[in-house]
Structure formats: structure tokens, C-alpha cells
N, C-alpha and C positions, 0 to 999 in steps of 0.2 A: 468062351465065355458061358457060363452056365449060371441061371438066376434061380435062386429060392426063395420061396417066402416062410417065415418063419418068426418065432417070438425071440427076441434078443434074451439073452441071460448073462448072468454075472461075468462072465467072459468077455462080455462086450462093452463094459462099462468104459473104458478109455476111450472107445471109439465112438460111444454115444456122446460122451463129453465134448469129443471134438464136433461132432455132428450138431448138437445143441448148440455150441459156440457159434459154428458157421450160421446155423438158421437166425440166432439172434442177432448177429451182425448184420445179416440180411435184412431182417424184419425191421431193425431198428435205424438202419443206415451207418451202423458202427457202434463200439461200446469203447469206454475209457479202459486205460491200463488197470486201472484201478477196479472197475466191475469185473475184468477179464480175469483178473487174480482173486477176486472173491469167489467168481463161479467156477473156476479151475480147482478152488479149494472145497467148495459146499457140494458140487453137482456128484462126486465119486460117493460121498457118504450118503447122500440122498438116495443116490441109485441103488448103494447096497442095501439099504434100510426098505425101500418100497417096490423095487422091480420084481415081477413075480406074485406080489401079492395085491397091493391096490394100484399099482403102474404097470400097465401091459405096453412093451414096445415092440411094435411089429416092425419088421425089416424086409427088405430085398437084400439078398446076399449074391454077390457076383463072384464066383470061383473061377479063376484063369486056368489056362493049360497044366500051368504047373502045380495045381492045387491051393494057390494062396487064395485068402479070401478077404472080401472087404465089404462093408455096408454101404450101399449106394444110393438107398433111399429108407426113410422111416416115417412112422407116425407114432405118437405117443397117446396112449388112452388112460387117463385117471378114472378108476371106478370109484364110485361114492356109495354109501348106504344112508338111507334115511328112512323114517317113518313111511309106509305106504300112503299113498294119496290118490284121488282120481287121474291124476297125471302120471303117477308112478305106481301102479299097482303092486310091483314086487318090491318098491323100495330102492331099487338099482337104476343108477343111471352112469353115464360116462361123460367126461370132458375130453374132447379130442384136440389135441395140440401139437406142436413142433413137426408138422408134415413137412418133410425136407427131403429133395432129392439134390445130390451133388450136381453142380451146374454142369458138367459136361455131360451127364446123364440125363438131363430133362429131355422131355418130349419123346420119351421111348415107353410111356405107357408104365413107367415104374409106380408111380405115386398112386395111379389109379389100382394097380394090381394089390398095391401093400393095402391101400382102403378097403377094397373088397375084401381080403383077408381079414382085417380089422373088423369089418361090419360082421363077417361070419363069426368071428370069436365073440363080438358083443351078444350075438344072438344066442350062442351056446351058453353065455353066461348069464342069459336071461336079464340084460340090461332093458331097461323099458324105452330108454331113449340115449340117444349120444348127441350131446351139443357141442358147438364150437362157434369160434369166430372167425369168419372167413376174410383172408385177404382178397383184394380185385383180382389177383392171379389165380387165387385158389378157387374162388366162387363158381366158375364155370364146373370144375371139376366135381364139387359138391353137388351142384344141382344136378349133373349127369348120373350121380348114384344115388340119388334119389332124397338128399336133403333138402327141407323146404327153409323159407324165410321164416322166423319165430313169429306168430301173431298173436304173442302173450299180451292179455291187456294190463300185464305188470310192465313196469319201467326198470331196465337194468340200471342198477346203481352200484357204486362201489365206495369205500372210505379208506383212503391211503392212511396207514398208520405209520 
């Protein structure tokens, strides 16, 4: 086994779709057949349109002795540009999501390695901040990498349309 850290590309779309579904099933405790069908239909076109542009998917790829490869861990970074402000002097930020390691490969440092690679990529792209919503399981990892609890005076809100 040999692990490489890299950015995913268009050749990885099918595998990334499967990993996204596995992440969502784990995060939501399951999804309906209708939700699965919708995601399987929508994800490939979304990835083709955004990957390598405003969506960067960092992966740990395992290559076995025969040369076969598989993505064993991933983290998705959606890059956003907005007008500069005191909080975003370059006007560039990132939203981190879908940090996922295959169950049989957890607790081997893969998510940490992928996250370090992602953070370096975010710095190279001059992102001002990377934001995330941490699960209880992921929280210690993010803290160990330097992420801090958001102490904004603003309240996070959303409207479901």
C-alpha cells in the first residue's frame, strides 16, 4: 500500500459520488431511495461543472501492489469570492465539507493528512478563512489542526426554500 495526497480530477467523479453518498448516509443516519436516486443523478453533473474551479476535492489515494488505486479519504473545499471586508481582506473564503474516510481505514491519520494538504492548498489560493460545521467526531481533529470555535457576534441562520 502506498498513500498519495492530491487533488481529485474529472476521472474521480464516480468514486467521489460514492464517497459523498457514504458520507451523507453516515451523517444523516440513512437516506431514502428517492434521495439516493436524486443524488446519484445530480452529483456527477455538479462535479463536472465545479470540480477544479470553485470546488477542490482533496484526497488520499491508496495504491496497492498491483497498481490499483482507490480514494480512501477525502475533504471537499468550496471556494467563494465576495467583496473584501475586514474579515475577508482578499474576499476569498472556503467552506469545508464532506470530510470522510472509509470506515475500514479510519484512525490511521488519513483525514488529518488530507486536511493538512487542504489547508496548504487554501493558503496557496490566498483564502482568508476556511469555515466548517464540525460533527462531534470531527471536532477534535479540527481543533488539533488549528480551527477555532467561531466567536462571531452574528447568528448563523438559514431559510429553507
